[in-house]
N, C-alpha and C positions, 0 to 999 in steps of 0.2 A: 464558673463560665465552663467548667469540665462537665456540670451536671447538666448543661444548656445543649453542649455538643452530643453528650450521650442521648439525650431526649431527642433531638433533630435526627439523628442517625436511627433511631427506634421506628421513630415515625416515618422516616424514608422506607425502611425495612418494610413495615406494614402495609406500606402505600403501595410499594413494588410488589407485593405477595398478594394483594388484593387485585392489582391489575392484571395479573397472571392467570389468578384461580379464582376471581370473583369477588365481590363484596363479603358475601357470605362465607369467605373461607376464615377469616377472623372478625369474632365480634368481640365486644365489652362483654364480661359474664354478666351484668346487670341485664343485658337485654335480654338474654337465654334463661335464667335461673328462674324467673317468676312464672314461666309457661307450663302448664301441667304437660306430663309425660303422657301422650297416648298410649292406653294401655287395655289388655283384656282381663275383664275379672274371672277370679278361679272359681268363683261361687261359694268361697269361704272369706266371708268380710273380715275375720280377724287377719287370716294371711295376707290376705291385700293390703291392709293397712301396716302389720309390719316390712312387707315390702318397701313400703313408702312410696310407690307409683301406681297405686291403687289393683295392680295384677301383675300380668305378663306383658312387659313393653312390646310394643307394636315395631314391626321393622327390626326383630333381633332374634336370636336364638337361645331358648331355654331348655335345659335338662334337667328332667325329673328322673331320679334315681329309686329302686326299692325292689325289695323281693317279690316274688309272686303271693299274690293276698295281702299286700302290705298296705293296700289302698292307694297304688300308683296308678292302676288302671279306672278307679272310682274318680280320682281329683283329674285325669284326663277328660274322661268322659265329661265331668262338671263343665270344663273349660271349652269343649265341643257346642254344648249345651248354651252356652254363655256366647260365643259367636255367632251361635244361630239366631239368639235372641236380638242380637244386633243387625239382623238381615245378611249376615255372611255365609259362606260356605266353608265347609272343612274336608279337606283331603286327608284320607289316614291310610298310610303303608303301614299294612299290618304283614312284616315278615314272618313273626311266628306264626301266623294264623290260628291266632287265638281269639279273635273280637268276638264277643256276644251280643248280638243284635237285640235279643229280649233284654238283657242287663242294661244295654246302653237306651233302651227305651225308657226303663222305669228310671234312668237319671235322668231325663227330661231331655233326652237325645231325640231329635226330627230323623229317622233314618232317610227320608225321602231327601233332607235339604244337605246330605254329606256323599262323599266319594269314598267307598271302601276300593282298594287297591290290594291286590295278593301277589306280591312279586312271588318269584318261582326260589328266589335264594337271594342272600345279601346283598351281593354284588349289583345285582339287576336294581333292587331296590335304591343304592347310594347313584346309581346311573341315573335313576328319573328326577332325583332333588332337584338338579340344577333347570330340569327342563319345566317343570311345576313352576319353580320359583322365578323364571324369566318371563314363562306365559302371564302370571298373575292370572287373576279373576277370583282369589279365593281370600277368605279372612284368617284360615288357619292349616297350616301344613303339619301333618302330625306323622314323626317315624317311629315306629314300636320295632325296635332292633335289641336283641339281646348283649350283652356285653361281651360274650365268647365270640358273636360275629363282628362286632364293632373291631375288637383286639386282631380278627384275622386278615380284615380289610382296612387297616388303621391308615395306609398311606393313600388308598383310594377316597376312604373316606375326608381324611384332611384336605384334599385338593377339591372335593367337591364341595364342603363346607367354605372354603376359602374363596369360593367361584358365588357362594349364596351369598354374601354379604351385602354388595352392593344391589343386587335385585330384590333383596328383602327390605332393606332400608327405604328403596323408591317407592315399593308397590304398599309398603306399611303393614305386611302380612308377619304372622307369628309363625316361627318354627319351633315348635315344641318337641323333643327328643324323648322319648322313653327308655331310660338303660335299665333293663332287668338284670339284676344281679343273681350270682347261684345258688339254686333253694338251699343247697346245703350250707349254705353262710351263716353269719349270724345277723346277717343285716346289715354290717356296716362295710366300710369301703377298702376293708383289707384284702381284698381280691382285685380292688381296682388299679390298674398299670397305671403307673408314674408318668408313661410315655404317651398317653391317649391325648388324641386330637380334641375331641370334645369340650373337655374342660375350659381347652384355651379360647375356642372359639363361641362359647356360650358366655351372653352377657348375665345370665341368671341361672343358678344351678339348685336345684331343691333334692334334699334325701329325706324319704318319707319312708317311716316304720311302724309297722302295727305293734300297740300296745298289749291290748288285749280284748276279746271277746267280750260281749255284754249279753246275758242272761236274763231272760223273764222265764222264772221257773225253769223247764229243762229246755227250753226255746232261746236260740239266739234271735236277737233282734236287731244287732249293731255290732259295732267295735270304736275304740279308741286307738287314735294314732298320733306320732309325733312328727310334724314337718320341720326340717331343720335348712335353715339360709344358708347354704356355704359359700355360696358366692353373690354379689349382687350388684354391678358396675353401676346402679343407679341408685342405689339407697345402701342401706346398714345390712350388714352379713352377720352371721353367728346367734342369731336369735332362732329359738326353737317354738313353733306353735302348735299347741294341742287341737287336735279336731276330734270331732264325735261324728260318727257317718251310723245313720238308722236306717231301717229298711222293713216296710211292710206295704207291699206292693208297689211303693216308690221308694227312691233310694233319698233319704234326705241329709242335708249338713247342719249341724248343731255346732256351735263355738264353744270354745275352750276360753283361750288366753294367750298371751306371749311370755315365755320364760326367758331372761337373758343368758 
């Protein structure tokens, strides 16, 4: 009898919540678990497979961390090319003013199908984020901001990211944040502040580290890198995916495998 009373109270609670907040507020897991998660491919099939979603999840925040020349910018440009192939538009907030149009073109980016924004300073870039997210109309919003500037404007960034969650979910856009580590570091997270806001709001966090250059005689024709899945709310984390990037007029991605 006690079990029957518990079940009735439980059903009454569920019914009350659905009446106040809508039927979709609570659903049995079996109704949603089999549905594919909308995603944006990274351009690296092995990485997409390791993420478990097929790529960067739509309507959420992804953080990509790396040092200069680690492969971070290449991976970001491959994501821009991916959203363009789907017919979407990318907005690139280039705080350090390091965007290279020629290299982007060789990575497959259609320069006419993206918007490049050069904020004068980090605080201005953060202030722009909610405007782009609320107005929508794009598939990818990319914020390129060094870790030093994120730390300086930590409180403002936290407030802006909190306001972005609902508009991103409604629009289905991807917010990709590039966090540049200090060039003098070892490429690890040793300099990443524990109180940073972005790791809290991001559904997916990736750390990319360049392994070695690839030589053909005396010429460099590419490099290998490791992408570690630091956080993944929609799949498994902790895996490391090796990737190979080669260039000869165009920048191509060759696959490696998944390392537990």
